[in-house]
N, C-alpha and C positions, 0 to 999 in steps of 0.2 A: 767749182765748188772747193772750199778749203778742206784740207786733210784733218781728221781727227787723230787722237792719240793711237787709236787701233789701226788707222790707215798708214800711219808713219812708222809704227814699230813691228818688227819681225817677232813672232811668237812661236815657241816650240814646246812640246810636251816630250820629255826625255826620260829614259830610265835612269833611276837615282844612282846605279853604280857605274854602268859604262857609258852613260849619256847618249845611248842610241836613240834616234829620233823616232818617237811613237806617233806624233801628230804635228801639224803645223798649220798656222792660219793662212788665209788667202794672200795676204801682203808678202809673207815670206815666200810663198811659192811663186807669186809674180815677180818679186825682186830677184830672186835667185834663179829664175827661169827654168826651174825643174818641174817636171811633172811630180804630183804629189807621191805616187807610188815609188819615184826614183829617190825621193827624200827618205821615206820611211826606211829604217833600219841602218841609216848612215849614222856615224858618230858625229856629234856636233862638233868636235875638235877637227874633224877631217875637212871641214867647209873653209878652213882659214888657219891663221896663226897668230899668236900673241905679239903685240907691238910693245917693246919696252920704252915707256914714257916715263920720265921724271915727273916730280910734283911741279917742278918749274914749268915743264911743258903744258901739263894740264892746266895749271894757273893761267897760263897765257892763253890757252884755248877756252878758258873759262868752263872746264869740265870737272866733274867730281873725280877724286882720286880713287878710282876703282879699275879693275882689269879692262884693258882696250884691245880689241881684236881687229884684224883686217880679214874680211872673208870675201870669196869669190863667187860670182854667179856661175851658171853653167857655160857662159860665153866669156868667162874670166873678167867680168867686171868687178871693180874693187868697191867694197861697201865697208865703212868703218862703223864698229858698233861697240858698245859697253854693255856687258851681261849682267842682269840680276835674276834671281831665281827664288822660287817658293816651293817647299815639299808639299806634294798632294798624293792622293791615292787615285790612280787613273785606271778604271775598269778593273779594279781589284789588284793592280799592280803598284808597288811603290814608285813613285815618279817625281819628277820636278817639272814645274812651268818655267821655262826660261824666256826671259824678255830680252831681245837684242835691241837695246836703245840706239837707233840709227843716228849717228853723229856725222855722217858723211859731209853733209853741207857745212857743219860747223868745222870740221876738220880740214876741209879744202878751201872754204870760201869765208869762214866766220860770219856766216849770215844768221839773222834771227830765225828761230823756229816759228812757224806758221801756227796761227791760232787754231784751236780745236774745234770742230763742229760736230754735229751729231750724225753719225753714220753707223752701220751695223757693226757689231762685234764680230771678230774674225773667226773663231773656232766653231766648227759645226759639231752639234751633239756634244759640247763640253759638259763634263759632269758636275761642275761647280758654278755657283751664281756668279755673274760678272756685272759690275756697276762702273760707269765712268761718271765723275762729278768734280765740280770745282771748289775753290776754297770758301764760297759763299754757301756751300752745301746744296748747290743746285745740281740736280741730276742731269747729266748730258746723254747717257745711254743706259737703258734697262734690258737686260738679257731675259730670255724665256725662263731660264733656271732661276733668276732672281724672283720672277713672278711666282714660280712653283714654290720657291722657298718661303717667301714673305707674304703671298696672297695678293699682292698689289699688281694690277694689270697695267699695261702700256697706257690705257685710257686714264687709269687712277694717277699715273706719274705726270701725263700730259695736263691734267687738270691742276695737279699740285707738284710742280717741279722741285719744291722744297720738302718733299716727303721724307727726305733722309732725316730731318730733325725729329719727325714722328716715329721713324723706324728705330732709331737708337734711343736707348734709356737716357733720361735727363742726367743722371749721375755719370754716364759714360761719354757724354758729348765732350767733356773736358778732355778725355783722352784723344779724341780726334783732333782737337785743337793743339794739344801739346805735341802730338805726333807730326802734325804739319809743321809746327814752329821748328821742332828738332830737324825735320827733313831740310827745311830752308837754311838753318843756321850751319848745319853740319854737311850740307848737300849730299844727303843720304838718298839713293834712289829707291830703296825699298824699306818697308817697315811692317812688322806683324803686330797686331794688337788683338786682345780679346775683348769683345763687346757683348753687352746684354742687348738683344733686339726684340722688338714687340711686333708680332705679325698683325695682319689686317684683322684677324679674329680676336685679337687680344692675348693670344698665347706668348709667353715669354720664352725666348729660346737663347742659348749662348752660342756665339760664332766666333771663328777667327777670320779676321780681315787681313789678306795679304795685299798690302797697298804698294803700288809702283808709281812714282812721281815723275811727270815730264816737266823739265826745267826749260826755260828759255836762256838765251845767251847771258842775260843779266842775273841769272840764278833764281828767277822767280818761276813758282809752280803755275803752269797753265791749266793742268788738269791731274786727277788721280785716278789710276786704274786699279779697281779692288776685285780681287778673287775672294769669294767668302765661302767658308766651309761650316756647316752646321756641326758643332761638337757637343750638343746637349746631352745625347745618349752617352757619348764618350765620357763627358764630365760625371754623369749619373753613374756610370760603371765604375769610374775612378773613385768616386765617393763611396759606392757601395763596397768596393774592393778594399778602401781604406777602413770602412767600419768592420768588415769581415776580418781583417788583419788585426784590428784593435781588439775585437772580441776574441779572436784566436789567441793573441798574445796574452790577454787577461786570463783566459783558461789555462794557457800554457804555463803561466807563472803562478796560477792558483793551485796547481796540483802539488801536493806535499812531497811527492817522490822527486828524487833527483833525476833530471832528463838533460842529457847531453848528446851533441851531434858529432860525429866523427866524419871527417873527410876521407877520401880514398886511401891516404896515407896514414889513416889512424890517429889524426891530430884532432883535438877537440876545437870546434869552430863556433859553437853557441851552447849556452846552457840556460835553464830556467831558474827562477828564484828558489825552487825547491832544493837545488844543489846546495845553495848557501845554507838552508835550514837543516839539511842533511849532514854536509861535510864540514860547514863553517867557513868555507873560503868564498871570497868575493868573485864575481864573474871575471874580472881582469887577471885575477890570479890563476885562473884555470885555463883561459883561452890560450891556445897554442901548445898545451901540454899533450902528452900521450896519456892513455887510459890507466897505465900503471901509476901515474901521479896520484890517483885516487884509491889505489888498492893498498893493502896492507903489507909491509915488508915481510918476506918469507912465506907469504901465503899466495904469491902471484906466479903463474907460469906464462911467460910471453908465448910460447909456442901454442899453448892451449888458447890463449886470447886470438892469436893470429889465425888459428883455425876457425874460431867462433865467427871472427869478422869475415873470413873468406866465405863461410857458409852462408852468413847473412847477406853478402853481396850477391850469392847466387840464388837468393830468394827464400832460404830457409829461415823459420821463426825460431830463434834460439832462446832457451831459458836455462839458467844455471844458478847454483849458489855460490856466493863469494864472500870476501872479506874486505871492508872498506877500513880506511883510516882517516879519521878526522884531522882538521888542522891543529888541534890541541894533542894529537897523538893517540887519541882513543880509538881502539880497534873494535869493530862491530860487524855482526853477521849481515849479509845482504842478500836479496834476491834480485837478479839481473834478468832482464828482458832485452833482446837485441834484434832488431829488423831493419831491412833496407828502406830508404825513402828518398824523398827529394826536398831540397831546401835552396830557394832562390835559383831554380833550375841547374842545381847541382846534385849529383847522386851522393847520398850520406848514409851513415848507418845511425839509426835512432837508438839510444841506449837509455833504458828506465832502470834505475837502481832505487831498491827500496830498503830502508833500515827495518830489519825484522827481529831486533833485539827483544822487544817487549812481547811479540807473538811467540818467540822462542821460550821466553820465561814462562809465559802463560801456558803454553804447551806442556812444558815440564811440571808445572804446578798441577794442571789438569790431569796428567799422568799419575802424579802422586795421590790426588783425591780419588782417581779412578780406581787406584790399586788399594787404598783404604777401604772404599765402599765394596769392592770385590772381595776382599778378605772377611769383611764383616758379613757380607751376603752369604758367602759360602761356608763360613765357620759357624753361623748362628745355630743354636740348639733347636730352634723351631723351624718348621718347614715353611719355605718362602717360594711363591711362584710369581714371576712377573708376566703380566698380561699385556697385549697391545689393545688398541681401542675396539677391536672386535672380540675381545675376551679370549683371544687365542694365546697360547703359551709361548713366551720369548725365551725365557730360561728359568731353570729351578735350582734350588741349592741341594746340597747333600742330605740335609736332614729330611726335605721333601722325598728324596729318593728312598730314604729308609722307611718313612711312614707308609708310603704307598706302593713301593716296589718297582716303580718305573725309573729307567734312566732318562736323563735329559734328552738324549738323541730320540728315544721312543716317543716322547710326548711333545716335542717342539713342534709348533704349528697346529696343534689340536685345541679344540675348545674345551677348556678346563671342566666346566660344569657338566658337559655331556660325558666327559671321561670318567669322573669319580663321583658324581652325586647320584644317589639312588632316586628312582622315579618318584617315590612319595614325598621327596624333599626338594624336587627340582624347582617347583615354583617358588619356594622360600629362597633357594639359592640364587635363583634368577633375579629376584628383588634385591638381594644383597649386592650382587655384581653390578646392578644397574643404579645403585644408590649414589647420590652425589655427596654424601657425608660418609665418614668412617663409621662402620657398624660392626659390632661384635655379635656372633651367632654361634650357638652351640647345637651340633647335630651330628649326624653320621655321614660318613664317606666311604666309598667303595675302593678297595686296594686292587692292584693287578691280580691278585690270586682269587678275587671274588669276594673275599671276607669284607666285613664292615668294621670300621674304627669310629670310636667317639672322638670328636675333635671340637676344639674352640676355633671358629673361624673368625678372622678380622679382615674386612675388605677395605682397603685404603685407596681411594681414587685420587689421581693427579690430574688436575683440571687447569688448562691454560687457555686464556681468551674464551672462557666459558665453553670450552671443548675438552672432552675427556681424551687424554693422550696416553694414558697407562693407568694400570691398576696393580696393586701388590695384594695378592691373596696370602695370608698368614695363617698357618695351621699349628695348633698345639694338640698333639695326640694325648687324649685323657682317657683312652680305653681302660687301662689299668686302674686308673682312679675310679672310673665309673664302676668296675667290677667290684672294687673295694668299697664303694659307696653302697653298692647293693647288699654286700655282706654286712655292713655296719649300720643298717637302717635301724636295726632294733637297738643299737648303742647310740643315744643322742649325743654324748660328749664326743665319741669318735666321729660321729657325723659332722659336728661342729668343728672339730680339728681339720677334718678333710675340707669342709667348705672354706675355712680359713685359709688352708694351703692353696685351695683353687683361686681364691681372690688374689692371694699374695703372688701366685704364679702369673695370673693374668695381668696383675699390675706391673710385675717385672717384664712380662712379655711385651705389654703395651710400651714400656719404657724403651725396649729394644726397637719397636716400631718408630717411636719418636726419634731415636738415635738414627735410624735408617733414613727417615725423612729429612733430618739435620743434614746428614751426609749428602743425600740427594740435592739439597739446596745449595750445599757447597760445590756440587758437581756441575752446576749450570751457571752461565753468565747472564742468562735472562732474568732481569730484575723482577718481572711479573711472575715468572716461574718460581723464583725464590719466595715471593710473597705468598703464593698459593701453598707451596710446601710448609711454610711457616704457619699459616692459618691451619692446615691440616694437622700439624703437631699440636696446636693448643686444643683442637677437637679431640684429639686422642688422649691428651692429658686430662681433659675434662671427664672422660669415661674412666681413665685410670684412677682418678681421685676417688670415685665411687667405690672401686674395689679395695682402694687402701682403707677407706673408712670403715668398709664392711669387714675388712680383715681385722681392724682394731676393735670393733664393736662385739658386743656380747650376743646381739641379735643379728644374724647374718640375712634376714629376710627384709630388714627395713633399714633405711638411711635416715639419719638425724639431718634434717634439712638446714637448720641455723648453722651447724658446724660445718656441713658441706658447702654451702654457699659462701660462708666467710673465707674458708680456706681456699676455695676456688677463686674467689675474688682477689685474695691475696696473691696467689700464684699468676693470675692474669696481669694484675697490676705490676708485679715485679718483672714481667716480661715485657711490658709495653710502656712503662712510665718513662717520659722524657723530661729532661732537666728543665726544658723551657716552659712546660705546663705542669702546674701542681693540681693533682686531681684528688679531691677528698670524697671518700665513699662512706656513706652512712647506711646503717641497717635498721629496719623495723620488722623483726621476725618473731612470729609465734613459734612455741615449741611444737614442731610438726614432725612426723616420721612418714615416709613414703616408701612404698616398694621400689626396688631397683629399676622396674620398668617405667615408673614415673619420674624417679629421681635423676636418671641419665638425661632425658629430654630437658628437665629443668636446668641442669648443669650446662648443657650445650647451648640452650637459649641465653643463659648468663653469659657464656664465652662469646657468642656472636654479637650481643648487644654491647658489652663492655668493649670489646674490640673495636667495634664500629664507633662508639663514643670516644675512645681514646684517639683514634685516627682522625676523625672528622668533626666532632661536636664542638671543640674548643679552638678551632683554627683562629689565629690572630689574638688570642687571649693568653694571660699568664697562669690562670688558674680556672678550675671548674668543679662542680658538685655532681655527684651521682647518688641516688637514693635507690637501694634495693629493698623491697618490701614483700613479706610473705605472710598473709593473714588467714586464719581459720574462721571464716564467717559461716552464718547459718545457711547460706545458699551454696556453700562449698569453698574451695581454695581460691584465694585472689593473689595472684602472683603479679607484682608490678615492678618494672625497672624504669626510672626517669632520670634525665639529666637536665641541666640548665644551660645547654649549649645553643647552637644556632638553628637547630631543627633540621628536619630532613629536606633535601632539595625537591622542588615540585616535578613530578614525574613528566617527561616529555612524551608527546603523543607517539604511539607504536613503540616506545621504548621498553626493551626487555628488563624485567627486574633483576637486580644483582643477585649473585649467589647468596650473599648473607641474608638478605631479606627473604629469599626463597627458602633458605633453611629454617629461618624463624617461623615462618608460616607452615612449613611441613611439620616441624616439631610441635607446633601448637595443636596440629591436627593429630598427632600421636597421643597427645594428652586428652584428645577430645574436648578441647578448650574453646571457649568464646574468646576470640583474639581481637583486641582493639589496639591500634596504632595511631597516635595523634602526634602533630608537631606544632603545638602552641606553647610559647615560653619554653622551648626545649623540646625535647623528644621523649615520648612515653609509650611503653609497650606494656600492656595489661592482658593477662591470661586468667579466665575463670573456668575451673574444672571441678570435676567431682573426684574425691580420693577414693582409691580402691581399696 
């Protein structure tokens, strides 16, 4: 029987580094006349020595120009070989499969190599698939591992010896043809190519084919021995790793802070795009520099930085404030974080440096506003108590301490109403504290000594995201005025003077409240909170305007509605008017006078409706119209406000009504009015109520 490629070639599995033999095929054991256990552990180079042959010598022998060795069997029989190898993983160890192409007959007798026939492949339990085939793609031998990898049995191969063409993707068959052509032209005994293969069940896998070619004396390929490794999972892992690295680099460069990496010597080895945005330097200008390159002159301590770097190397997380210097020479304050890490298998120090210039300026401005608010709060001539959402005292000003006799330390954390409200007024006080709108109330309060004082109370809630976060309780001690009022009841003029003074002081005190709210809005960076505080200012102004009109009026018990609504509309318009939208307000008002208990809800309704119209009704338009009507009909008062805007949005299911709409409805109930709200051809609010 003729010999195949596998019967004629000695094959070894060797350690990659020291070439110690880990396994050998049967023909190697037979020809070298060693027992297998005698070969294992030997260095391949210990079997023989290299023969120094020139190109001319090899040409004369019709051999390829590769390393040629003379190795010896156990009985000192000479065997001439040319080695070729492929990298593999053998039982978890990096290894090489080394093929010793036996050229003994060529070298000695220059005889033709014998044709290959089908015999078993040599390695037992070899971890990779092995196939032998000819240039017509006919399979000469099919290993058990090939069956496990591709799913085709020996029976399948026997039925279709040209199965190789089904196994290799059509697009990759040209790679096989090209590799064979190159092997013949260049007399290359080995070739590694990557091919897409289709298994029997239709699954496409990617494999590396380690091809060894057997040449005859004329340089023709008689057969190809292929060792095949499935690299599908390896490729997928590489692709996933590439995607992860791309995502990481995108994230790394999207961070606005400057990030740079220091090696063990403190040299910058990589930076992100944020460094260019922060310092103005391009990446190539910074690489290879020390950290002091980015630090401001005169504000840098090398010893301190060396200490930080050493601590970071030891695993500490370092945070410190520094000073950076931009490419244009600008010096700016920074916040620096320093931690140890790993980059491309090298230990590095990761430095994150942030420009905190704006934050520092904002902090200084915030401190100034806080100081202004604190000065106004504590120096105000009226008593003020700030409460949390549980109505417990957060702090009080000096005037509050003077009115009630308590120090701030004594009352902090106590519930205000339980502390100073008499039992007979507790229900009214609780209603005032829980109100979602600013309310003014006149009543009695209890001091530390047990005495009662007459006060004007204003509760100003601060609501954010429809949630109460704080309340300001504002107290004006009118005890003495009340006493004087009792004494002057018999004197009408003196009574009128006193009432005028009260309204004037209330108006002034409400102006102080407005100022406090304005400062509070300046004291927050939350836009929504600012809007809430500004809305609260307008509501307090609506109340204050009533007191101003009463102060100027001859009759302190009634408010002239046409004057009040026109003045209030003017104030609201001046506060809200935008250049982009011109709003015309028309009035249709009967001469009506109402008591203060009805005038104030009417003013607050006008404030809420006009504010809503200015903000939302004329979106996308250059102008708009609003009509304010107050008619004295036979059935009672008809108070109506309409605009020609876009109308109210349709309410969503389970959507909570806005604060403004809740206030309008609540104020309508205070008037005992029949309230009608429509949104056809604009928005209309109508209130029908009886005059008291």
